[in-house]
Residue, then its C-alpha position, 0 to 999 in steps of 0.5 A: m642015446l647016440c642014435d637019438y643025437m644023430i637023428s636030432k643032428i640030421f633033422n637040424l641039418l635038413k631043416g637048415i637046408k630047407r630054410k636056405y632053399y626057401t629063402f633063396r626062392v623068395k629072394r629070387v622072385a621078390k620085387s625088392c627085399g631087405n636084409d635078414l629074410t628068413v623063410n622056414n617053410y614053403s612060401y610063394i610070393t609074386p614078382k610084385t612083392s616088396l619085403g622090408k628088413n628082418v622079414n620072417f615067413n613060416g609058410m606064406r602064400i601071396q597071390g594076385t596081380a597087385n602090389v604087396i608091400i611088407g614092412d620091416n620086422f614082419h612075422s607070420g605064422i604057418e599057412c598064411m595067405i595074402i590075396t590081391d585079386s577078386h572076381n567081379y560079381e557085378g559084371d555081365a555073368i553069374p556068379y562072376d565075369d572075366t573081370v579081375i579087380s586088383k588091389d594092393v595090400i600094404i603091411e607096415d612095420n612090426v606086424w605079426i600075424g598068427n597061423r592061417v591068417i587071410i588077408l584080402p585085397g585092398v587092406t592096410i595093416g598098420e604099424g605094430a598091429i597083431i592079427q589073431a590066428g585064423s582071422v580073415v582081414v577084409k578091412d584096414i587095421p589101425k596102428y597098434a591094434i590087436a584084431g581077430g575073427h572072421p571078419a577081423e575086428v579090433f578087440k584090443s590095442r597095444d600099450k603105445d608108450h611101451y611099444e614106442m619105448l621098445k622101438k626106440e631101444g631097438k628091441l626088435h625080434 
């Protein structure tokens, strides 16, 4: 019993150290960062990434040269990606030329994306949206929408009145 207790304590201590280190790394690179950033697993962002308050990464990789703006109260699952650059397949070489096409990605407040979600260049995800695990977001997702699939499609919406009531009451996770 004592041995299991000690192992649990050591494990929790190491988990806390990793969280502080990953959070420090993301804060150091971010263009801007609000209060209460939590980074639970290895995450990589670019210097063109702006983070709101209470952002939670559980394993995020942001790559590309365009801006990424993430609003307040954002939560991600593990192994998520945001990509801001794509290759020019209509240029002067096959399969693509040396041109990089960069488009900003905007994620508004109170968005939750599940595990292994990929968000492609030029996408805006509206306030309060939920993206189902394993989805590939290739186009804008409206406010309050619940979307999933490859490509992600809206299949449901949050109850707007309930959402707004919780928001007004400050019940944010």
